[in-house]
ROBA-718920 format. One line per 10 residues: their letters; for each residue z, y, x of N, C-alpha, C. Coordinates in steps of 0.1 Angstrom, whole numbers. Each point is the difference from the previous one (the first is absolute). Layout:
REM ROBA-718920
A) Z:Y:X:Z:Y:X:Z:Y:X; ...
***
This chain:
REM ROBA-718920
MRSRPYKALV) 1587:-691:-944:12:-8:2:-4:-14:-6; 3:-11:9:-3:-13:-4:12:-6:-9; -3:-7:-10:10:-6:-9:1:-15:2; -9:-5:8:1:-15:3:-6:-2:13; 2:-12:6:-6:-3:14:-15:2:0; -5:4:12:-14:2:2:-8:-12:-3; 4:-12:4:-8:-12:-2:-1:-3:-15; 10:3:-7:0:-2:-15:-10:9:-6; -1:13:5:-9:9:-5:-15:-4:2; -2:-6:13:-13:-5:3:-4:-11:-9
AVAAVAALTA) 9:-9:-3:-3:-11:-9:-3:5:-14; 8:9:-5:-3:5:-13:-13:7:-1; -3:8:11:-13:8:1:-11:-10:0; 1:-11:7:-11:-10:1:-3:-6:-14; 11:-4:-7:-2:-5:-14:-6:10:-9; 5:13:1:-5:10:-8:-15:3:3; -4:-1:13:-14:2:4:-9:-10:-6; 5:-13:1:-8:-11:-6:-2:1:-15; 11:4:-6:0:2:-15:-9:11:-4; 1:11:8:-8:12:-3:-15:-3:2
TACTAQDEAQ) -3:-8:11:-14:-4:2:-6:-8:-11; 8:-10:-5:-4:-8:-11:-2:8:-12; 9:9:-3:-1:9:-12:-12:9:1; -2:5:12:-11:9:2:-13:-7:-2; -1:-12:5:-13:-7:-2:-2:-3:-15; 10:-3:-7:-1:-3:-14:-4:13:-7; 7:11:3:-3:13:-7:-14:5:3; -4:-2:13:-14:5:3:-10:-7:-8; 2:-13:-2:-9:-8:-9:-1:6:-14; 12:5:-5:0:6:-13:-6:14:0
QKPKEKTGLF) 3:7:11:-4:14:1:-15:3:3; -5:-9:8:-14:3:4:-10:2:-11; -6:11:-1:-9:3:-12:-13:-7:2; -7:-2:-10:-14:-5:0:-9:12:3; -11:-2:6:-9:10:2:-10:2:-12; -4:12:-3:-9:2:-11:-9:12:4; -10:2:-9:-9:11:3:7:14:-3; -2:9:9:7:13:-1:-6:8:-11; 9:9:-6:-4:8:-11:-4:14:4; 1:3:13:-4:14:4:-9:-1:12
KPGSEISYQK) -9:10:2:-8:1:11:8:8:11; -2:-2:12:7:8:11:-3:15:-3; 11:7:0:-1:15:-2:-2:4:-14; 4:-9:-10:-1:3:-14:8:13:-3; -4:7:-11:8:11:-4:12:-5:-9; 12:5:3:12:-4:-6:6:12:-8; 5:-3:-12:6:10:-9:10:-7:-8; 11:7:-5:10:-6:-9:-3:3:-14; -11:7:-3:-3:5:-14:1:-11:-10; -5:-12:2:-1:-10:-10:14:-6:-3
YGKDYPDTKV) 10:4:8:14:-5:-3:8:10:-8; -5:11:-3:8:10:-8:-5:14:1; 1:7:-11:-4:14:0:9:9:8; 12:-4:4:9:8:8:-3:0:14; -10:-8:4:-4:0:15:-11:10:2; 0:6:12:-10:10:3:-14:-7:2; -10:8:-2:-14:-6:1:-4:0:15; 9:1:9:-3:-1:15:-7:-13:3; -10:0:8:-7:-12:5:1:-1:15; 2:-12:5:0:-2:15:-9:-12:2
RDVPGPCSYD) -2:-2:13:-8:-12:4:9:-11:5; -3:-13:-4:7:-11:5:-3:-2:15; 11:0:8:-2:0:14:0:-15:5; -11:-4:6:-1:-15:4:12:-4:9; 4:-12:-3:11:-6:8:7:-11:-8; 10:-6:5:6:-12:-6:8:4:-13; 3:12:-2:8:4:-12:-8:7:-10; -13:2:2:-9:7:-9:-1:-7:-14; -5:8:-9:-4:-6:-13:-10:-12:2; -9:2:8:-11:-10:3:7:-13:5
SISRKDYSGQ) 8:1:10:6:-11:7:10:-8:-10; 9:8:-6:10:-6:-9:-7:-7:-12; -11:6:-5:-7:-5:-12:-6:-14:3; -2:-3:13:-6:-13:4:11:-11:-1; 12:3:-3:11:-10:0:3:-4:-14; 1:-13:-3:2:-4:-14:15:-6:0; 8:8:-7:14:-3:-2:3:-5:-14; -11:-4:-7:2:-5:-14:10:-12:0; 9:0:-9:10:-11:-1:13:3:7; 0:11:8:12:4:7:6:12:-6
TLKIISHAVP) 13:1:0:8:12:-6:8:6:11; -1:13:2:8:8:10:10:8:-8; 12:-1:4:11:8:-6:4:11:9; 1:12:-6:3:12:7:11:8:-6; 9:6:8:10:9:-6:-2:14:7; 0:10:-8:-2:14:5:8:10:-8; 0:12:5:7:11:-6:-6:3:-14; 8:7:-8:-4:4:-13:-13:9:1; -7:0:-11:-12:9:-1:5:15:-1; -6:10:7:-13:-1:7:1:-3:15
VIGEPTQLHA) 11:6:6:0:0:15:1:-14:5; -10:-4:7:-4:-13:7:-2:-11:-11; 7:1:-11:-1:-10:-11:-14:0:-6; -6:12:-2:-13:1:-6:-11:-5:9; -1:4:12:-10:-6:9:2:-15:2; 12:-5:-1:2:-15:1:-7:-6:-12; 2:5:-12:-6:-6:-12:-15:2:1; -5:11:4:-15:3:0:-6:-10:9; 5:-1:13:-7:-9:9:2:-15:-3; 11:-3:-8:1:-14:-5:-11:-3:-9
KQFEDITGGK) -3:9:-10:-10:-2:-9:-14:-1:7; -2:9:10:-13:-1:7:-1:-14:8; 11:-4:6:1:-12:7:-3:-12:-9; 5:0:-12:-3:-10:-10:-15:0:-3; -5:12:-2:-14:1:-5:-10:-6:11; 3:2:13:-9:-3:10:2:-14:7; 13:-6:-2:2:-12:6:2:-12:-10; 3:4:-13:2:-10:-10:14:-5:0; 9:4:9:14:-4:0:8:8:-10; 12:-4:-3:8:7:-9:11:7:8
VQVVNVPFGE) 3:12:-4:11:8:7:9:5:-10; 13:-4:1:10:5:-9:9:11:7; 1:11:-5:8:11:6:12:4:-9; 11:0:6:13:4:-6:3:14:6; 2:10:-9:4:13:4:15:3:-3; 7:4:10:14:1:-1:5:14:4; 9:7:-7:6:13:4:6:-1:13; 0:11:7:5:1:14:14:-6:2; 9:4:-10:13:-4:1:3:-15:0; -10:-8:-5:1:-14:-2:-8:-8:10
LHQKILTPLQ) -9:7:7:-10:-7:8:5:-8:12; 10:5:7:6:-6:11:6:-14:-4; 8:0:-10:6:-12:-5:-10:-10:-5; -10:4:-7:-10:-9:-6:-8:-7:10; -2:7:12:-7:-7:11:9:-8:8; 11:5:4:8:-6:11:8:-12:-5; 6:0:-12:8:-11:-5:-7:-13:0; -12:-1:-6:-8:-13:0:-3:-4:15; -3:10:8:-4:-4:14:12:-6:7; 12:6:-2:12:-6:6:4:-14:-5
AGQPAYDVMF) -4:-2:-13:3:-13:-6:-10:-11:4; -10:4:8:-11:-9:4:-10:-3:-10; 0:8:-11:-10:-2:-11:-7:13:-3; -9:4:9:-6:13:-2:-8:0:-14; 3:10:-7:-7:1:-14:-14:6:2; -3:6:11:-13:7:2:-6:-3:13; -13:0:0:-8:-2:12:-1:12:8; -3:11:-7:-2:14:6:11:9:-5; 5:8:9:11:10:-4:-4:14:5; 1:10:-8:-1:14:4:14:6:-1
YPSLWIGDMA) 4:7:11:13:5:0:1:11:11; 11:8:0:1:10:11:2:-7:13; -7:5:10:0:-6:13:13:0:7; 10:9:-4:13:0:7:8:-12:-4; -4:-8:-9:7:-13:-4:-4:-11:10; -7:3:10:-5:-11:9:12:-8:6; 11:7:3:12:-7:5:5:-11:-8; -1:2:-14:4:-11:-9:-11:-10:-2; -13:4:0:-11:-8:-4:-5:-9:11; 0:5:12:-7:-6:11:2:-15:2
PYLAPVPKTY) 12:-6:-2:2:-14:2:-8:-9:-10; -5:6:-11:-7:-7:-10:-15:3:-1; -5:7:10:-14:4:-1:-9:-8:9; -12:-2:-4:-11:-6:8:-6:10:9; 0:-3:13:-7:10:9:-15:1:-4; -5:12:2:-14:3:-4:-9:-8:10; -9:-9:-5:-8:-8:9:-10:9:8; -3:-5:12:-9:7:9:-13:4:-6; -5:-8:-8:-13:3:-7:0:14:-7; 11:3:-6:2:13:-7:4:11:10
LDSPGMKDVT) 8:-3:9:4:10:10:-13:5:8; -10:-9:1:-12:3:8:-10:8:-9; 2:2:-13:-9:6:-8:-1:15:4; -12:6:-2:-1:14:4:10:10:-7; 3:-3:-13:9:9:-7:14:-1:6; 4:-12:4:14:-2:6:0:7:13; -10:-2:8:0:6:13:0:15:0; -3:6:-11:0:15:-2:13:5:-5; 9:-9:-3:13:5:-5:7:7:12; 7:12:-3:6:8:11:11:-8:7
TAYMDVATWN) 3:4:12:10:-6:7:14:0:-7; 3:11:-6:13:1:-7:1:-10:-11; -11:-2:-8:1:-9:-11:-2:-15:4; -6:-3:11:1:-13:5:14:-3:5; 6:10:6:14:-2:4:9:-3:-13; -2:8:-10:7:-2:-13:-2:-14:-5; -12:-6:2:-3:-14:-5:6:-11:8; 5:4:12:4:-10:10:15:-2:0; 4:-13:2:14:-3:1:2:-11:11; 7:3:10:3:-9:12:-14:-5:5
GKVVQYPVDG) -9:9:2:-13:-3:6:-10:-6:-8; 3:-3:-13:-10:-6:-9:-4:10:-11; -12:0:-4:-5:8:-11:3:-8:-13; 10:4:-8:3:-8:-12:-2:8:-12; -4:12:1:-3:8:-12:-15:5:1; -6:0:-11:-15:4:-1:-1:14:-4; -4:9:9:0:14:-2:-10:4:-12; 5:7:-10:-8:5:-11:3:15:-3; 8:6:8:5:13:-3:6:6:12; -1:13:2:7:7:11:7:12:-5
DRHYLKVRTD) 13:0:0:8:11:-6:8:8:10; -1:13:-2:7:10:8:5:10:-10; 10:8:4:3:12:-7:-5:12:7; -6:9:-7:-4:12:6:0:11:-11; -2:12:4:1:12:-9:-13:2:-7; 1:4:-13:-11:4:-8:3:14:-6; -10:9:1:2:14:-6:-12:4:-8; 2:10:-9:-11:6:-7:-4:12:8; -13:0:4:-5:11:8:-4:11:-9; -3:-2:-13:-4:11:-8:12:10:-2
VLKDPERQAE) 12:-5:3:12:9:0:3:5:14; 2:-9:9:4:4:14:-10:8:7; -13:-1:-3:-10:8:7:-6:11:-8; 6:3:-12:-4:11:-8:5:13:5; -8:10:3:4:12:6:11:7:-8; -2:0:-13:10:7:-8:14:-7:1; 0:-13:0:13:-8:1:5:3:14; -8:0:10:5:3:14:6:13:1; -6:10:-6:6:14:0:13:0:-7; 0:-6:-11:13:-1:-9:11:-6:8
YKKATGKELQ) -3:-11:7:10:-7:8:5:8:12; -10:7:7:4:8:11:9:12:-4; -4:6:-11:8:11:-5:15:-4:-3; 1:-12:-6:13:-4:-4:9:-6:11; -7:-7:9:8:-7:11:-2:5:14; -10:8:2:-3:5:13:-7:-11:9; -4:-11:-6:-6:-11:7:-14:-3:-5; -7:-6:9:-14:-4:-3:0:-13:-9; -8:0:-10:-1:-12:-9:-10:-9:7; 5:-12:4:-9:-10:6:5:-14:-3
VPRTWAEYQE) -7:-10:4:4:-14:-2:13:-1:8; 11:-5:-7:13:-1:7:0:-10:12; 6:5:11:1:-8:12:13:-7:1; 10:5:-7:14:-5:0:5:-2:-14; 11:-8:-1:6:-1:-13:6:13:-5; 4:8:9:6:13:-4:-11:9:-7; -12:0:6:-11:7:-5:-5:-6:-14; 0:-13:0:-3:-7:-13:9:5:-11; 13:1:3:9:4:-11:-2:14:-4; -2:9:10:-2:14:-3:-12:2:-9
IAEFFSGKDL) -11:-6:3:-12:1:-8:1:-6:-14; 6:-12:0:2:-6:-13:9:8:-9; 11:6:5:9:8:-8:-7:13:-5; -9:6:9:-6:12:-4:-10:-2:-12; -7:-11:0:-10:-2:-10:4:-8:-12; 12:-6:1:5:-9:-11:3:8:-13; -5:-4:-11:2:7:-13:-11:10:-3; -9:3:9:-11:10:-3:-12:-7:-5; -8:7:-8:-13:-5:-5:-10:2:11; -4:-10:6:-10:0:11:-14:-2:-4
DGDDKANYGS) -2:-4:-13:-13:-4:-4:-6:10:-11; 9:9:-5:-5:9:-10:-1:-7:-14; 8:-10:-2:-1:-8:-13:13:2:-8; 8:10:4:13:3:-7:10:-12:1; -2:-8:10:10:-11:2:5:1:14; 13:-2:2:7:1:13:-5:-11:9; -1:3:13:-3:-10:10:13:-1:8; 0:-10:9:13:-2:8:-3:-2:15; 10:1:8:-2:0:14:-3:-13:6; 8:-11:-4:0:-12:7:1:-12:-9
AEVTKRDDLT) -8:-10:2:1:-13:-8:4:-10:10; 11:-7:-2:6:-10:9:4:-13:-8; 0:-11:7:4:-12:-6:15:-1:1; 7:1:-11:14:2:-1:7:-11:-8; -7:-8:-8:6:-10:-8:6:-11:8; 12:-3:-2:8:-9:9:-7:-13:2; -5:-6:-10:-6:-14:2:-15:1:3; -5:11:3:-15:2:1:-3:7:13; 4:-6:11:-4:5:14:6:13:5; 11:4:-6:7:11:5:3:-1:15
FSAFVSRAAP) 3:-12:4:4:-1:14:-11:4:10; -13:-2:-5:-11:4:9:-2:15:0; 2:6:-11:0:15:0:11:6:9; 11:-6:0:11:5:8:-3:-2:15; -5:-11:4:-4:-3:14:-10:10:4; -10:4:-8:-9:10:4:7:13:3; 9:4:-8:8:13:3:8:-2:13; 5:-11:2:9:-2:12:-7:-2:13; -12:-5:0:-7:-4:12:0:10:11; -3:13:-2:0:9:12:14:4:5
YVKNPDVKGG) 10:-2:-9:14:2:4:6:-11:8; -5:-12:-2:6:-12:6:-8:-7:11; -13:2:0:-8:-7:10:-2:9:12; 9:-1:9:-1:8:12:-8:-7:11; -11:6:5:-9:-7:9:7:-3:13; 11:6:3:7:-3:13:11:-11:-2; 2:-5:-12:10:-10:-2:-6:-12:-6; 2:-11:7:-6:-13:-4:11:-9:-6; -5:-11:-7:10:-10:-4:4:0:-14; -8:6:-9:3:-1:-14:3:13:-8
VFFDLKTMKP) -5:1:-12:2:11:-9:10:-3:-10; -1:-12:-6:9:-4:-11:13:-7:5; -1:-7:11:11:-6:7:0:3:15; 11:-1:6:0:0:15:-3:-15:3; -11:-2:7:-5:-14:2:10:-8:8; 8:6:9:9:-7:8:12:-5:-8; 5:9:-8:13:-3:-7:-2:-4:-15; -12:4:-5:-4:-2:-15:10:9:-9; 5:10:6:8:10:-8:-10:8:-8; 2:2:-13:-9:8:-8:0:15:5
LINTPGFVRA) -12:6:0:-2:14:4:-3:8:-13; 1:-6:-11:-5:7:-12:9:12:-4; 12:1:5:9:11:-4:2:9:12; -9:0:10:1:9:11:-7:14:-4; 3:10:8:-4:14:-5:-14:2:-4; -10:-7:6:-14:2:-3:-2:-4:-15; 5:-12:-3:-2:-5:-14:7:9:-10; 12:5:4:8:8:-9:-8:14:-3; -6:5:11:-7:13:-1:-12:-3:-10; -7:-11:1:-11:-3:-9:5:-1:-15
LDDMVSARST) 11:-6:-2:5:-1:-14:5:13:-5; 5:9:9:3:14:-4:-12:7:-5; -11:-2:7:-13:6:-3:-5:-5:-14; 1:-13:-2:-5:-6:-12:8:5:-12; 13:2:1:9:5:-10:-4:14:-4; -3:8:11:-4:14:-3:-14:1:-7; -8:-10:2:-13:0:-6:0:-2:-15; 11:-3:-6:0:-3:-14:-5:12:-8; 3:12:5:-4:13:-7:-15:1:-1; -8:-7:8:-14:1:0:-8:-10:-8
WAPGGANFGL) 8:-9:-6:-6:-12:-7:-4:4:-14; -10:-6:-6:-4:1:-14:11:-6:-9; 0:4:-12:10:-7:-10:-2:-15:1; 11:-7:2:-1:-15:1:-2:-4:14; -1:10:9:-3:-4:14:11:-7:8; 12:0:-6:11:-7:7:-1:-15:-3; -10:-4:-8:-1:-14:-4:-15:-4:2; -7:6:9:-14:-3:2:-2:-13:8; -8:-9:-6:-4:-12:7:-13:4:7; -6:-10:7:-12:2:8:-12:5:-10
GDEIFSFGGG) -1:-6:-11:-10:4:-10:1:14:-4; 12:4:-2:3:14:-4:-4:10:11; 3:-4:12:-4:9:11:-15:1:2; -7:-12:-2:-14:0:1:-7:10:-10; 5:-1:-12:-7:8:-11:5:14:0; 12:3:5:6:13:1:-8:9:10; -2:-6:12:-8:8:10:-15:-2:-3; -4:-12:-3:-14:-3:-2:-6:7:-12; 9:3:-10:-4:7:-12:1:15:1; 6:5:11:1:14:2:13:6:-5
QTLMSYSWDD) 9:-8:-4:13:6:-5:8:6:11; -1:-6:12:8:5:11:-8:4:12; 6:9:8:-7:6:11:-2:-10:12; 11:-8:3:0:-8:12:7:-13:-4; -3:-10:8:7:-13:-1:-2:-7:14; 8:-11:1:-2:-8:12:4:-14:-4; -8:-9:3:2:-15:-1:-13:-6:3; -4:-10:-8:-12:-8:3:-12:8:-3; -12:-7:3:-13:6:-2:-3:3:-15; 7:-8:-8:-5:0:-14:-1:13:-7
AFIQAQQSDS) 10:9:2:0:13:-6:-12:8:4; -3:-1:13:-12:7:6:-13:-5:-6; -1:-13:-1:-12:-6:-5:-1:3:-15; 11:1:-7:0:4:-14:-5:14:-2; 4:9:9:-4:14:-1:-15:1:3; -6:-10:7:-14:0:3:-9:-8:-9; 6:-5:-11:-8:-6:-10:-11:9:-6; -11:-5:-5:-11:9:-4:4:9:-12; 10:-4:-8:4:8:-11:12:9:2; 4:0:13:13:8:3:-3:15:0
RIRNKVQAAP) 9:8:-6:-2:14:0:3:6:14; 6:-7:9:3:5:13:-8:-7:11; -11:-7:-4:-8:-7:9:-6:10:11; 1:-4:12:-4:8:12:7:14:1; 12:0:-6:9:11:2:13:-4:6; -1:-11:8:12:-6:6:-2:-2:15; 10:-2:7:-1:-3:14:11:-10:5; -3:-9:9:10:-9:6:5:6:13; 12:-3:3:6:5:13:11:-9:4; 4:0:13:11:-8:4:13:3:-8
LPGSTEVYNR) 9:-10:-1:13:3:-6:7:12:7; 7:8:-7:7:11:6:10:-5:11; 2:8:10:8:-4:11:13:8:0; 6:2:12:12:7:1:0:9:13; 9:9:1:2:8:12:10:-6:9; 7:-10:-4:10:-7:8:1:-15:-4; 4:-8:9:1:-15:-3:13:-5:6; 7:-8:-8:13:-5:4:-2:-10:12; 9:1:10:1:-9:11:12:-9:-1; -1:-12:-4:12:-8:-2:6:-5:13
TTKSWDKKTN) -7:2:11:6:-3:13:10:11:4; -4:12:-1:8:11:4:9:5:-12; -3:-5:-12:7:4:-12:-1:16:-2; -12:5:2:-3:14:-2:-15:2:-5; -3:12:-4:-14:3:-4:-8:5:11; -12:-6:2:-9:5:10:-9:11:-6; 0:12:5:-7:11:-6:-15:-1:5; -8:-7:-8:-14:-1:3:-8:-4:-13; -12:5:0:-9:-4:-11:-2:-15:0; 1:-6:-12:-2:-15:0:-7:-4:-13
QAPYFTWGWT) -9:-9:1:-6:-7:-11:0:-15:2; 1:-7:-11:1:-15:1:-7:-6:-12; -13:-4:2:-7:-7:-11:7:-12:-5; -1:-2:-13:7:-11:-6:-10:-10:-6; 0:-12:6:-9:-11:-5:9:-8:-10; -1:4:-12:8:-7:-10:-7:-12:-5; 8:-9:-5:-3:-14:-2:-15:-4:-3; -5:5:-11:-14:-4:-3:0:-14:-6; -10:-1:-9:-2:-13:-7:-6:-10:10; 3:-12:-1:-6:-10:9:-2:-13:-9
SAVAEASRHQ) -6:-10:6:-2:-12:-7:2:-12:9; 2:-12:-5:3:-11:8:-3:-13:-8; -1:-11:7:-2:-13:-6:12:-9:3; 5:-7:-10:11:-8:2:-3:-12:9; 9:-3:9:-3:-12:9:-1:-13:-8; 7:-1:-11:0:-12:-8:-11:0:-10; -9:10:0:-11:0:-10:-9:-12:2; -5:-6:-11:-10:-10:1:-14:5:-1; -1:13:0:-13:6:-2:-2:11:11; 3:-3:12:1:11:10:-14:6:3
QMAFDYLCFF) -11:-8:1:-13:5:2:-4:9:-11; 2:-4:-12:-4:8:-12:8:13:0; 13:-1:4:9:12:1:-5:10:10; -3:-5:12:-5:9:11:-14:5:-4; -8:-8:-6:-13:6:-4:2:11:-11; 9:-2:-9:3:11:-9:4:13:7; 9:-1:9:5:12:7:-11:6:9; -8:-9:6:-12:4:7:-9:8:-9; -3:-5:-12:-8:7:-9:6:13:-5; 13:-1:-4:7:12:-5:-2:12:10
SNEANTALDL) 1:-3:13:0:11:10:-14:2:7; -10:-6:-6:-13:2:7:-4:14:0; -10:4:8:-3:14:2:-5:7:-13; -7:-7:-9:-5:6:-12:12:3:-10; 8:-10:-2:12:2:-9:9:10:5; 3:0:13:9:10:6:-5:14:-2; -13:2:3:-6:13:-1:1:5:-15; -1:-8:-10:2:4:-13:15:2:-4; 8:-9:5:15:1:-3:6:12:5; -4:4:12:5:12:7:-1:13:-9
TIGRFGVNPY) -11:0:-8:-3:12:-7:7:1:-14; 7:-11:-4:7:0:-13:15:1:3; 5:12:-3:14:4:3:10:-10:-5; -1:-4:-12:10:-9:-6:1:-14:6; -10:-4:8:0:-13:6:10:-2:11; 3:11:7:10:-2:11:-5:-6:12; -14:0:2:-6:-6:12:-4:12:8; 6:1:12:-2:12:9:-5:-4:13; -6:9:8:-7:-4:13:9:-8:9; -6:-11:5:6:-8:10:-9:-6:11
RYAHFDAEFW) -13:5:-1:-10:-4:10:-5:13:7; -4:-1:12:-5:12:7:-12:6:-7; -8:-9:-7:-12:5:-7:4:10:-11; 13:-2:-5:5:9:-11:3:14:5; 0:2:13:2:14:5:-13:8:2; -10:-4:-7:-13:7:1:-1:10:-11; 0:13:4:-1:11:-10:-12:-1:-8; -11:-5:5:-13:-1:-7:1:-9:-12; 8:-11:1:2:-9:-11:6:7:-12; 10:9:3:7:7:-11:-9:11:-5
EKQGWDKDVA) -8:6:8:-9:10:-5:-10:-6:-9; -4:-12:2:-9:-7:-9:6:-3:-14; 13:1:0:7:-2:-13:2:14:-7; -6:10:5:0:13:-6:11:9:5; 7:-3:11:10:8:6:-7:11:9; 6:12:-1:-5:11:9:3:-4:14; -8:5:9:2:-4:14:14:3:6; 5:12:-3:13:3:5:11:-8:-5; -1:-4:-13:10:-9:-6:-1:-14:7; -12:-5:2:-1:-14:6:5:1:14
ESYVRTLAGM) -3:10:7:4:1:14:15:1:2; 6:8:-9:15:1:0:6:-14:-2; -6:-8:-9:6:-13:-4:-1:-10:12; -12:-1:6:-2:-10:10:7:4:13; 0:14:2:7:5:12:15:-3:0; 6:1:-12:14:-2:-2:3:-15:2; -8:-9:-6:3:-14:1:-2:-5:14; -12:4:6:-3:-5:14:11:5:10; 5:12:-3:10:6:9:12:-8:1; 4:-6:-12:12:-8:0:-2:-13:8
EKSTNRVFDL) -12:-5:1:-2:-12:8:2:3:15; -2:12:4:0:4:14:14:4:4; 9:3:-10:13:4:4:9:-10:7; 8:4:9:9:-9:7:15:3:-5; 2:8:-10:13:2:-5:1:-3:-15; -1:-13:-3:-2:-4:-13:12:-7:-6; 1:0:-13:10:-7:-7:-6:-11:-9; 5:-12:1:-5:-11:-9:12:-4:-9; -4:-8:-10:11:-5:-9:8:-10:7; 11:-4:-7:11:-8:6:-5:-14:3
RVPGVNQYMS) -7:-7:-9:-6:-13:2:9:-11:6; 11:-2:-6:10:-10:4:4:-9:-12; 5:-12:3:5:-8:-12:10:8:-8; -1:0:-13:9:7:-8:-3:15:-2; -13:3:4:-4:14:-1:2:6:-14; -2:-7:-10:2:5:-14:14:4:-2; 10:-7:5:14:3:-1:3:13:7; -6:2:12:3:12:8:-6:12:-7; -13:-1:-5:-7:11:-6:6:3:-14; 5:-10:-7:7:3:-13:13:8:3
ALANGVAAAL) 7:-4:10:12:7:3:-3:15:4; -11:2:8:-4:13:3:-4:8:-12; -8:-6:-9:-4:7:-12:12:4:-8; 10:-9:-1:12:4:-8:7:12:6; 1:0:14:6:12:6:-7:13:-2; -14:-1:1:-8:12:-2:2:5:-14; -1:-10:-10:2:4:-14:13:6:-3; 11:-5:6:13:6:-2:1:14:5; -7:3:11:0:14:6:-8:9:-9; -12:-5:-5:-9:8:-8:7:3:-14
AGQSSPQQAL) 8:-9:-4:7:2:-13:13:8:1; 3:4:12:12:8:3:13:-8:-1; -1:-13:1:12:-9:-1:7:-1:13; -8:2:11:6:-1:13:-7:11:9; 7:4:10:-6:9:10:-10:-9:8; -10:6:6:-9:-8:9:7:-8:10; 10:6:7:7:-8:10:7:-12:-6; 8:3:-10:7:-11:-7:-9:-11:-5; -11:4:-6:-10:-10:-5:-5:-9:11; -4:6:11:-5:-8:11:11:-8:8
DDVAEEWSKI) 12:5:0:11:-8:5:1:-13:-8; -1:2:-13:1:-12:-9:-11:-9:3; -12:5:2:-12:-8:3:3:-8:13; 4:7:10:3:-6:13:10:-12:-1; 10:2:-8:10:-10:-2:-6:-12:-7; -9:2:-10:-6:-10:-7:-10:-8:9; -7:8:9:-10:-6:9:8:-10:10; 12:4:4:7:-9:9:4:-13:-7; 3:1:-12:4:-12:-8:-12:-9:-2; -12:6:-2:-12:-8:-2:-4:-7:13
TDQIGKDKVQ) 2:7:11:-3:-6:13:9:-12:3; 13:2:-3:9:-11:2:-3:-12:-9; -4:3:-12:-4:-10:-10:-12:-8:5; -10:7:4:-13:-7:5:2:-6:13; 8:6:9:1:-4:14:-5:10:9; 9:5:9:-4:11:9:-11:-4:9; 1:-13:6:-11:-4:9:-13:-1:-7; 0:-5:-13:-13:-1:-7:-6:13:-3; 8:10:-4:-6:13:-3:-4:7:13; 8:-1:10:-3:6:13:-13:-5:6
SAYRNVVALE) -2:-13:-1:-12:-6:5:-13:5:-7; 1:1:-13:-11:6:-8:-2:15:3; 11:7:2:-1:14:2:-7:4:13; 1:-9:9:-7:2:13:-15:3:-2; -6:-7:-11:-14:2:-3:-3:14:-4; 10:6:-8:-2:14:-5:1:10:12; 10:-2:8:3:9:11:-12:-1:10; -6:-11:2:-11:-1:9:-12:8:-5; -2:1:-13:-10:9:-5:3:14:1; 13:4:-2:4:14:0:1:5:14
DYS) 3:-8:10:2:4:14:-13:-1:8; -11:-4:-7:-13:-1:6:-4:13:6; -6:0:12:-5:12:6:-11:-3:9
***
């Protein structure tokens, strides 16, 4: 919608373009690094050991290219300071700090990193941007915030888009980095939710016989949420390790302010993403009426409330870190969320290493059809591409080349190969090369574990019945309202239906506040990804 005559817009655009050109020329003069002798030979051996005893002794080779240790070390950024904001340590915050220190060591530049808790990150980034005074050159944040951030971001220059590492980013994650046809986020992570199970329990003949005798059913990796619940209930409270300590059925992210909304969407996906119905999962794209209180979402919240009996003590207030260490440490039999819990289970000192398996998120035996307002009786699965960490450079940054070089270095092949193997880092596969089972076998993974992992992730890329995050302006408000509703139902303060009715009412208010046209325009980007076939 135009707010002023077209000619006036052209005039303003012309002035802005001239100003931007002048500023860019000035900034490029500041940003352009001096050339110096490189510190690495092509193909040098890379390890994190010198940066701390907590890092594995894994060694990889520096892969030649514009983002390599060799190439970046030839750039002299001495006298320049790069300012970065990132999530709190460890998830994404720790690799941000580590690669900042490395970047300083090899370029001579100074890098200042500010780590912020998740609940404060959105405001700390967006408020200065909106004021026209960006406090940071580089920002790490959840990719679903793109609807808020995009107007303030510098498009990724072609030089970096043409790098081998960037060209290997999967289609789904290049889509996540793109807004209105421009790549404005720099991919550093690829996040999906999927199922993790302990095979030392599910594939143990004695456990299988015990389960069959009690339930009349075969014990196997659950294919539906109903099967997940049955298995979790059966084993919850039992000693599965012979250490005289109880184990539990399911670890889930349930803490209201710590990504509960993502856990809930995982449970809802197969009930609400009907492959025969196009036009939106969270809203009806035509009317922008919220769908969050329709029967599929209510069924999922019913399931989540029932799951409380399978959680470990304190499980009703688990944040992501708790879920990672509950499953990754062997306390629970199953979990679903990001890669981190699976990678944690596969650490070299884990007591359940190579006793785990990855599988698609549980599905359902029926899926709601919002067109016919009835349930379609058919098996349904819907992979969930949940937000994932991303990075970007502020359009107003006076150090754009240094900023993009830092992100290029952060995500180079050597660093990514090492980061992927450290569970607490929160860096998960986002390139096709990461779907190579042999890479994971070289990290000490058994072949069947590695194959289950890459098969699960690669399968999600091929699916045509997928759910993506909301990704619209004000997304934090929408997701906070949803988290409040889920929390109210889990606490027994509201029925699932009433809780989601309240969420739908709040969503309508948020849409009116932000502007229906603005939200609808952004939501089309999400629907285009979900209706892809």
